[in-house]
C-alpha positions as CSV (number, residue, x, y, z in Angstrom):
1,M,193.6,144.6,91.0
2,L,190.7,144.5,89.5
3,T,188.6,143.9,91.9
4,L,190.3,146.7,93.2
5,M,189.4,148.8,90.0
6,V,186.1,147.4,90.4
7,E,185.5,148.5,94.4
8,T,186.6,151.7,93.7
9,Q,185.2,152.5,90.5
10,K,188.6,154.4,89.1
11,P,189.9,153.5,86.1
12,L,193.7,151.9,86.6
13,S,195.3,154.7,85.4
14,A,193.9,156.8,88.8
15,L,194.6,153.5,90.7
16,R,198.8,153.7,89.5
17,A,199.4,157.0,90.2
18,M,201.0,157.3,93.0
19,H,202.4,160.2,95.0
20,R,206.4,159.1,96.2
21,V,207.9,160.2,99.5
22,P,210.7,160.0,101.6
23,Q,211.0,157.6,103.6
24,V,214.2,156.8,106.6
25,M,215.3,154.2,108.0
26,E,216.4,154.2,111.1
27,N,218.0,150.3,112.8
28,V,218.3,150.5,116.5
29,R,220.0,147.7,118.5
30,V,218.5,146.1,121.3
31,V,219.4,144.0,123.4
32,K,216.8,141.9,124.6
33,R,213.5,142.7,123.0
34,V,211.0,144.1,125.1
35,P,207.3,144.5,124.3
36,W,206.2,147.4,122.8
37,A,203.4,147.1,125.8
38,E,206.1,147.6,128.4
39,M,207.1,150.6,126.6
40,P,204.3,153.4,126.8
41,D,206.7,156.8,126.7
42,V,207.7,154.6,122.9
43,Q,204.2,153.7,122.9
44,R,203.1,158.1,122.6
45,L,205.6,159.1,120.4
46,I,204.8,156.3,118.1
47,A,201.0,157.8,118.5
48,A,201.5,161.9,118.3
49,A,204.0,161.3,115.0
50,E,201.6,159.2,113.2
51,K,199.1,162.2,114.2
52,R,201.1,164.5,112.5
53,L,201.8,162.3,109.8
54,G,198.5,162.0,109.7
55,S,197.3,160.8,105.8
56,N,200.6,162.2,104.0
57,G,202.6,159.5,105.7
58,R,203.0,155.8,107.6
59,L,204.9,155.1,110.3
60,L,206.1,151.7,110.9
61,V,207.9,149.9,114.3
62,R,209.1,145.8,114.6
63,Y,212.4,144.6,115.6
64,S,213.9,142.5,113.0
65,G,213.4,138.8,112.5
66,T,217.4,137.8,111.5
67,E,218.9,140.6,113.8
68,M,219.2,142.1,117.3
69,L,217.8,145.5,115.6
70,A,214.3,147.4,116.1
71,R,213.5,149.4,113.5
72,V,212.4,153.0,113.0
73,M,210.6,153.3,109.0
74,I,209.1,156.4,108.1
75,E,206.9,158.3,105.3
76,G,206.8,161.6,104.3
77,E,206.8,165.1,103.4
78,D,209.1,166.9,105.6
79,P,212.8,165.1,105.2
80,G,213.4,166.8,108.3
81,E,210.2,165.5,110.2
82,I,210.2,162.4,109.6
83,G,214.2,161.9,110.1
84,A,213.4,164.0,113.9
85,L,210.6,162.0,114.3
86,A,212.9,158.7,113.9
87,R,215.7,159.1,115.7
88,E,213.1,160.3,118.7
89,I,211.8,156.7,119.1
90,G,214.3,154.7,117.5
91,S,216.2,156.9,121.2
92,A,213.4,155.6,123.7
93,I,213.8,151.8,122.4
94,G,217.6,152.2,122.9
95,K,217.0,153.5,126.1
96,R,214.4,151.4,127.0
97,A,215.7,147.5,125.4
98,G,219.7,148.1,126.4
99,R,220.6,150.2,123.0
100,A,224.5,149.0,122.1
101,E,226.4,151.4,119.2
102,A,224.3,150.7,115.7
């Protein structure tokens, strides 16, 4: 933390000020873990969502290490928007990775 304070020239009070935003998680049951590089439709949706969120949100898409699930986590200002984006990406993953009911 001290290194961050020195690098940014900001006091601890400024660095600890966090702006909380809603988060949604979409879990998609998959039959196989298709590499992301083999799903250009999913990559396009992820890129479009990241562009839409800009610096006001973040997106993480990954396979679970312990379950046959793909996880889509999105944080952003508008709960309705991030929920819709997560469902859209999750649906595309499910279509390509052999979705079974989650």
